[in-house]
C-alpha positions in Angstrom: -113.2 -4.2 72.3 -112.1 -5.1 68.8 -115.0 -6.6 66.8 -112.9 -9.5 65.6 -112.3 -10.5 69.2 -115.9 -10.5 70.3 -117.1 -13.8 71.7 -120.7 -14.9 71.2 -122.3 -16.0 74.4 -125.5 -18.0 74.3 -127.7 -17.6 77.3 -130.2 -20.4 77.6 -133.7 -20.1 79.0 -132.7 -22.3 81.9 -129.5 -22.5 83.9 -126.7 -24.6 82.5 -126.6 -28.2 83.7 -123.6 -28.6 86.0 -121.6 -31.7 86.3 -122.6 -33.7 89.3 -119.8 -35.1 91.3 -120.0 -38.4 93.1 -120.5 -36.5 96.4 -123.4 -34.5 95.1 -126.4 -36.9 94.7 -128.8 -34.2 93.5 -128.5 -32.1 90.4 -129.3 -28.7 91.8 -129.6 -27.0 88.4 -133.0 -28.8 87.9 -134.5 -27.3 91.1 -137.2 -24.8 90.3 -135.6 -22.2 92.6 -132.5 -22.3 90.3 -134.7 -21.0 87.4 -134.0 -17.6 89.0 -130.6 -16.3 88.1 -129.9 -14.7 91.5 -130.8 -17.9 93.3 -128.6 -19.9 90.9 -125.7 -17.6 91.4 -126.1 -17.7 95.2 -126.2 -21.5 95.1 -123.0 -21.8 93.2 -121.4 -19.1 95.4 -122.5 -21.0 98.5 -120.9 -24.2 97.2 -117.7 -22.4 96.3 -117.7 -20.6 99.7 -118.2 -23.9 101.6 -115.3 -25.5 99.8 -113.1 -22.5 100.3 -114.1 -22.3 104.0 -113.2 -26.0 104.5 -109.9 -25.5 102.7 -108.7 -22.4 104.5 -110.0 -23.7 107.9 -108.1 -27.0 107.4 -104.9 -25.6 106.0 -104.6 -22.2 107.8 -107.1 -22.4 110.6 -108.8 -19.3 109.2 -112.5 -18.7 108.4 -113.6 -16.9 105.3 -114.0 -13.5 107.0 -110.4 -13.7 108.3 -109.2 -14.9 104.8 -111.0 -12.0 103.1 -109.6 -9.5 105.7 -106.0 -10.9 105.2 -106.4 -10.6 101.4 -107.5 -7.0 101.9 -104.8 -6.1 104.4 -102.1 -7.7 102.4 -103.0 -5.7 99.3 -101.9 -2.5 100.9 -99.1 -1.3 103.2 -101.6 -0.3 105.8 -105.4 0.1 106.1 -107.9 1.3 108.5 -110.6 -1.2 109.5 -113.3 0.6 107.5 -111.1 0.2 104.4 -110.5 -3.5 105.2 -114.3 -3.9 105.4 -114.8 -2.3 102.0 -112.0 -4.1 100.3 -113.0 -7.5 101.8 -116.7 -6.9 101.1 -117.5 -7.4 104.8 -119.7 -5.4 107.1 -117.7 -3.3 109.6 -118.5 -5.6 112.6 -117.3 -8.7 110.8 -114.1 -6.9 109.6 -113.5 -5.6 113.1 -113.9 -9.1 114.6 -111.6 -10.6 111.9 -108.9 -8.0 112.5 -109.1 -8.9 116.2 -108.7 -12.6 115.4 -105.8 -11.9 113.1 -104.2 -9.7 115.7 -104.5 -12.4 118.4 -102.9 -14.9 115.9 -100.0 -12.4 115.4 -100.7 -11.8 111.8 -101.5 -8.1 112.0 -100.6 -5.2 114.2 -103.2 -2.6 115.1 -102.3 0.9 116.0 -104.9 3.2 117.4 -104.7 6.7 116.0 -105.7 10.1 117.3 -105.3 12.0 114.1 -107.9 10.0 112.3 -110.6 9.9 115.0 -111.1 6.4 116.4 -109.6 4.8 113.3 -107.1 2.0 113.9 -104.3 1.4 111.4 -103.9 -2.3 110.5 -100.6 -3.7 109.1 -99.3 -7.2 108.4 -96.7 -8.4 110.8 -93.7 -10.4 109.4 -95.5 -13.6 110.2 -98.7 -12.2 108.7 -96.8 -11.3 105.5 -95.6 -14.9 105.2 -99.1 -16.3 105.8 -100.5 -13.7 103.3 -98.2 -15.0 100.6 -99.2 -18.6 101.3 -102.9 -17.6 101.3 -102.5 -15.7 98.1 -100.7 -18.6 96.4 -103.4 -21.0 97.6 -106.1 -18.8 96.3 -104.4 -18.5 92.9 -104.1 -22.3 92.7 -107.7 -22.7 93.6 -108.8 -20.1 91.0 -106.7 -21.9 88.4 -108.6 -25.1 89.1 -111.9 -23.2 88.9 -111.2 -21.8 85.5 -109.3 -24.7 84.0 -112.1 -25.7 81.6 -112.4 -22.1 80.2 -110.4 -20.4 77.5 -108.7 -17.1 78.4 -111.4 -15.4 76.2 -114.2 -17.1 78.1 -112.6 -16.1 81.4 -112.6 -12.4 80.2 -116.3 -12.7 79.2 -117.2 -14.3 82.5 -115.5 -11.5 84.4 -117.3 -8.9 82.2 -120.7 -10.6 82.7 -120.2 -10.9 86.5 -119.3 -7.2 86.7 -122.4 -6.4 84.8 -124.5 -8.6 87.2 -122.8 -6.8 90.1 -123.7 -3.4 88.6 -127.4 -4.5 88.6 -127.4 -5.3 92.3 -128.6 -1.8 93.5 -131.4 -1.9 90.9 -132.3 -5.5 91.9 -132.4 -4.5 95.6 -134.2 -1.1 95.1 -137.7 -2.3 95.9 
């Protein structure tokens, strides 16, 4: 990174105070549990996940596991369920169940193979490709709203910091 483009990030001793909406009567950032970065990140992630879950359930009748699987399947021409699980950050059982739900809805086709052991190849159907595009567009709009108060440079820094936090997960969970 060019030194003239570096952005100074101040990390306070306590979590940042979040704006409290009218529907949130309690400011969670003041809770003592949120003095721990992992707990704070999980709390924010839970609120984001709940909102996303409500949105995708209401607009597409899909849960978050199915949404994640659709995003993974749509990113490639074809995948096996293990790859869907890895790309969607789901355990194999959840990915398998999600693929079954998507197949029942007519969004994906599943072809059992003999050449790859018991692997099943998953592809979007024509209807699935249309839904994938709508899901992708909705996700992009939701992300735009999420980062609307950030500069492009701050978004880059946020991604970099989140990737560094992710790299620390194995170390965090090693004991």
